[in-house]
N, C-alpha and C positions, 0 to 999 in steps of 0.2 A: 070667587070674585070675576065679574063679568069683565071681558076686556073692554077696554076704553075703542070705541065707532072712530075710525078718520076722518077726519073731516075733509070737508068738499076740494080745500088747496093739496093734501097731502096726498088726497086721489090722483088730483091731476098731475102732481111729479112724480106720483109712483106712475100711471099710466106713460108718461113721456118719458122718462128715466127705462122705462120696460119697450119701447119702441125702439128707442136710441140703442140698447144694448143688443136686441136683435139684431137691428142695422149691424149693428160693432159685430158680431159673429157672423154675421152673415160676408161682411168686408174681407174678415181674416180666412175666411173659407177659400172668398173669389176677390181677391186684391184689388185696388183700384187701380186706374191710369194713374199718369203722372205730368205736372204742368213743368214748364221748363225751367223754373226756378230752383226748385227743390232738385231735379236732377243731376244739375251744376253741383248743387250739397255731395250726392250720393256720388259723384265722380270726385269728390273731396275725397270721403269717407274712403272709398275705394283706395286710393292714393294714401290714404293713412295705414289702412288695412297692408299696403305693402311696406311702409317702413317710409312713409315721408312725415314732414315734421306736420302739427297742427296746423289745420285748416291751409294746408297748401296743397296745391293740385299738380301734380309731374306729367307732363303732355309734352310730343315731340315738338321740334324746335323748329318754327316755321323757313328760319334759316338753313336749318341742316337738319333733316328728319331721322339721322341716324344719331343722335344727339337728344337729349332731354332738356325743355326749360322747367321752371317751378314758377308757379304762382302764387300769392297770398292772395286768397280770394274774401275780398273786402266787401263785395258787390250786395252778397247778402250777408243776414245772421248766420252763425252757425247752428241755430237748435233745431232747423229745418231738417238736417240729419243727426246732428249728435244724440238726440231724444231719440230716434229710430236705433241709432248704434248701441245706444243704452240699452234695449231690449234684444237688439241681436246677441248683444254678447249674454244678456240674464239665457235669454231663452234658447238660443241656438236658431232660429228661426231667420227665414230670407228676407231682404229688405223688403220685399211687398207687405209681408206679413208685419214685420215689425211698424211699419208704416200705418198698417190700421189698427194695430192695437194702441199708436199714438192717436188716433183718431178718435177711436173709442172711449179713451180715458178721458181726453181733453173734453172732447163733447160732454161730458158727463162732469166734467169738473167746471166747464161753464154755463151750463146748468143750473148748478148749485152754488156756484159762484156770483151769477147777477141773482139768483134766486135771495140770497141771505143779506147782498148789497142793500139790492131793495130794499127789502124789508129794514133794513139799518137804515137808508135813507126816508123812513116814514111812512111806507106805505104799509099797507093791512097784507095781510099775509095771503089773501083772496088775490089783490090785485097784485102782488109780486109774482102769483102762482101763475095768474092771468096771463103778466109780459114776459113769462117763460114763455111761456105757449106762444104766443106771439112772435117770438125769437123764433122761436123752433120749425115753424110752418116758413119760414122764408127760405126763397130759394138756395139764400150764400150759406144756411145750414146744411143745407144738401149737398154741397160741393164738394167738399173734402171724401163724400163717398162714392164719389164718381171721378174725382179726381184728386190726387193727393196733392192738397197745396199748401206744405208746410209750415211757415211762419202765421201763417192765417187762423190755422186750426187750433194751432198754440198758444197765438194770442188771446182768441177767444176764451181758451181752457185756464187763462192766468189773469185779465183785467178782470174778471168779475171780482176774485178775491183782493187782488189790488185796489181796487175800488172801496171794496169794504173796508180795507185796512186805512184809505182816508178818512172815512166817516167815522169809524170806529174810536181813531184815537182823538181823544178828548182835549190832551193839553200837550203843549211842545215839552218834553222830556227826552232823555237818553234814548227812547223807545221811537223816538219819532226820527230822530237820526240814525237808528239802525235798518229803521224801516227804509228810507231812503233811498239810503246809500247801496243796501242788498236789492233793495223793491227795482232800482234802477237800472243795476249788471242783469237781472233776470229777465227783467221786457226787454232788456235788448236782445239778450241773447234768445227769447221766444223770436221777434221780428226788430230788424233796424226802425223802422218807420213807428216802434214804440215811443222814440225821443220825442216827438211835438206832444204825444201824451202825458210823457214826463212834463216836460217844459208846463205843461196845462197843470197839471196834479200839483208842482212847487208851486204857480201862481194862486192855485186856488188854496193852498192850506194856508201861505202868507196872509190873503185876503181871510178868511175865515177867521183866521187867530187875532186878527188888527183888525178887522171892522167893527165899530161901534166905540173905537178911544179914539181921542183926538193926541194922543200923545206919542209924537213922531220917534221918542226914543225907542218905544216899543213897536212901533214899525221897523225900527233900524235892527232891534234886538230879534226882533222874529223874523228878521229876512236872512239874518246872519247864521239862525240855528237849524233855517231850511235850504238856504244858498250855500254853506259848507258840504254838507255831505253830497246834494246835488254835485257839486264842481267837482269834489272827488272822486263822484260816481263817473259823468260824465270823463273825466280825465281817464279814467283807468280803460273805458270804451272806446275812447279816441287812441290814446296812446299803444294800448297793445292790440289795437284791431283795425279801426278805421283808418290809422294813417298807415297800414301795411299795403295799401291798395286803394285802386280807385272804387270810388261808390257812386250811388244814383246822383247825389248831391253837387257832385264834382266835376259832372260834367253838365255842362247849359251852354244855351244858343245866346241868340241876342233877344232881346227883350221884345214881348210879346204883348201888347193889352187888347184883348176882345172882349164881346161880351161873356163869353163863358169860363174866362182867365178867375173872375171871381164869384161868379154866378155858378157855376158848378159846385165850390164848395159850399156856399152859401145855400144851395138846394138839397146839400148830403142827408137832412132829416126826413124831407118824402124819397127820396132816392133809394136810400136805405133799409128804412124802417117800413116801408111800405113794396120793396124791390122792383120800384119803375125799372131804373137801368140794367138789372139783371132778366126783367120779362120783357124786355123792349131788345133783348140782344145787346145790349150798350147802345148810349145813345147817340155820345160822341167816339166811341172806340170799341171796337168790335174783331174779332175772328169770325165771326157766323157772318151771313147777311145782313143787313143792317133791317127793321122795321119802319126806319124812316130815314130819311134823306141827312145830310149832315144839319141843314139850314132847319130843317123842322124839327133835329134834337135838341139844338139851340133854345129855340122857343119855346119848348117845352120844358127845358132845364132854366132856362127865365120864369116860365110859371112857376116851377116846382119852387125857387128860389124865393119867390112872392109866400107862398103857400108857406114855406119852410117856415120862414119870418113869423109870420102869423103865427103859425103853431106853438114856437118858443116861446112866442109871447102871452100865448094861453097857458101854458105850462106851466108859466112862470106863474105867472098870476092866479093860477088857480093852487100853486102845486103846496101841499098839506106840510111840508119843510123848506125851513130857508135855505139848508145846507144844501138840500137835493137841486134847489133851483138854482143856485149860486155856481155848483159845480155844473151843470148843464150849460149856463151861457158861457161859463170860464172856458168849457172845453170846445164849443163852438166856436167864439170869438176866436180861441187859438187856431182852432182846424182850417177858419176860414185865412186867417194871416198869414199861415204855413204854407197853407197848399195853391194859395193867392199868388203868393208870392215865388212858389215854386214853378206854378205854371208861368206866370209873367216872364221870367227867367228861362222858359223853356228846358227847364230840369228832367232829367229821364224819368219822368213821373208821369203814366199816363191817366187821361180822363175816363177811370172808371173808379166807380162807389165803392167799390171793396176798400180801396185805402181809405174811406173815410165812414168804416162801417161801424166804428165804436159809437158815433152820434149817433146813430140810430138803434144802437143797445141803452143808451143811459136815456133817450127820449122815450123806451119804449114803457115801464110804467108810466110816463106821467101824460101817452097820448092812450092807455089802456083808464087812467082815472077819469079822464077829460072825457073818454065814452061813457063812462059809469054813470056820467051824471047828464047826461043830453036825454032827451025824449025817446020814445021807444021806438019810432021811427027811423030816428037818425043814428040809434043803435043796430036798429036790422040793416042799414045801409052797410054801416061799419062788418057787420059779422058775411055779410055777401063779398065784400070786400075782402074778408081774412079769406074764405071758400076760396074765392078765385086764387088768389096766392097759395093757398096748402094745394089745391088742385095741379096749379102749375109746377108746383115742386116735386110733387107725385108723379108726373106726367113727365118730368124730368127723370128723375132718378131711377122709378123703374125699368125702364127700356134700357136706360143707360148703364144700368149695374148689369141687366143679363145682358149687353153687349161686351159687355167688359168678361166679365164670366165665361158667354157660350163662344163668340165671335176673337176678341182679344188674344192677342199670341203671348204664348208666356215660356221664360226661359231661366236662364239661373237668378234673375232678379223675383222671378216670381213676380212683377208688376206688369200688369195687363197693357199689352205694346197695340196700341192705335196705327203705327205708322209701318207695319209691318204684318206678314201673314205667318202661319204656323209654319207652313212647309220651305217659306224661303229662313226664318230666323234659324228652323233644325239645321237647313243646310249651312247658313252662316257659323253655328255652333260648333257644328262638326269639323268646319275650317279653324273654328277656334283652338279646339282640342289636337289638331294636327299639326300645329305650328309655335315656334316661338318667339318667333322675331318677325312677326308681321307687323301690318299697319291697316286697320280697318277703318273705313272713310263711311260716316253715317250724315244724312241731312237733318235729322232730329238726338237731341242729347241724350234722350231719355234709351236710346240703342246702345251706347256706347256701357250703357251699366250689365249688356249681356254676354259680354267681353270679359273672359276670367285670365286667360294666359298672355294677350297680346297689347298692345297698347291703339288706342283708338284716337281717330280725327273727326270733329263735329267740323260741321259748314254751312255756314246760312243756306236756307233753301233760293234757288235761282226764280224768280219772278218771271211772270210772264212777258216781260219785256225783254227778258234775255239778255241781260246789260250787268255785269259784275265790276266790282273794283278790282282788278287782277292781286294789288299790295295786299287785300285782305285775304284773296283765294288761296294764293300759290304758296304751297309746299317745296322747297328746295332738299336737294341729296336724295341720297337713296338708302333704304334698309328693309331687304329682306321681301318678300312677298306684299303686293299692297293689292288690297281688294276694295272695290268701291260699290257700295249699294246705293242703287238709288231706284224710285220708283220708274216703273214701264214708260210713263208718259215725259219722261230725261231721253228718250231715244230718239236721235237726231240733234240737235244746235248743242240743246243742253249739255248732253253728253261726251260733246268736243270739246266743250269750256272747261267740263270737270275733269279731263283727259289731263289738257293743257296748265293745270293747275298744280300737276304734279311733272315736272319739264324733267325728273331723276331717270324715270320711266317711260319705254316704251314696248311696243308690241304688245297691245293689249288686246284681251281677250271677255269676247262679251258671253256670259251666261243667261237664260234665261229663270230666274228659281222659281218664278212663275206667273200667270197671267198679268199680276200689278207690279210686281218687283224683277227689278235685272242685276246683274254683278259684273262688273268690270275688273278686271286679274290681270297684273302683272306680276313677272317671276323673275 
């Protein structure tokens, strides 16, 4: 019997999966660098490995560094380190390789999760496969292969399947109750920002099962069926996690209503689906030099907001499945309300499109479907845009990967360290092996992951204005040798400030670890 030939959409998925698998193997061979957020999570993991309670980070007490203080880290969800920790225990690998395995598996999970979600939402296998391809060429998909971003890659691997469940459940039964209760907890474990997505899910399901009837009692009953498991899930999350420490929503400033307050979330479909925010190095928030001034960044955001509203309107008007259209609108509206009020209250959430990436993911099949109905000339314009996005992603990934592989320093964690060179790291590692009661001070949280035997302190980088709040920097007391590792450009006033932050120590001695890094030590 002749084997059935693979269809085009299957070939597309196989090619995508194959490329991602190869990238994953490359990543396991040479693990990525790490964002500050998951590095804090890995510090918690290290504390747990040394005997602390769940999600509790043990660190030197700022009032007396001879003692320790404990902190329940509720600022970030635990999945960013718990899932890699699982692979560390199973395979006996270091943190870098464990996080690489997570990136590979959750990338593949996201690819197939969103593919099956798109199909279930009413799109053809070909549109669904092309939509996944459109997602994969985005810069955000390549980010965890350069910097492990913790909850974001976990959320990508999870939300496709979660949305599939939202569409697949046909009626309100006990299955829906279990799905909502467990799904809410698992989503939060992946990333705390899942909570706004969870709220959108509950609203979508309520409208989906209630629209079409004027029976008020039916609306109330549906609300109870959906609301009870959702409330129970949120209670579990709040009682056992969020209530135990500070989180982004608990810290706010005064009200600030500006054009970007709601303009940025309104612009999310264009900013995320077409990598606009990533390709411009961040329109409103950036670590690297921006492509545009803040003023022009706001103007571009407002233009993208108008285009996004038009895009969503056209997708809803032309979408072949009403449940998909309803889901897209609900998630878009909830995201605008959630992030708009967060920006209005100046909550500790940055103006970065990655926070709203899900909107672009959900909109992907709608965009591909609209393009498939355009005239040939417009299709070629879209293909050109996709080529620019894909080429930019390639130009980002390839040099960055080989910089991590060939230049990034590596030590105990296996993570590519960008804020220290190999000779300096080797020197620090030897000091760690020679001491049992020392304290190492770094200005980058990922460097603390290279210390096995001693305690660490992470301080914020001193800016160009050379001004700090000493209450946040000063650590009193004395406890064994103190080693302060700093960039060489700290020589001068910044070094003086850092030494004054440890009044219990005197007689500091400076060592040039390399041309780029210095060590201040006091015993």
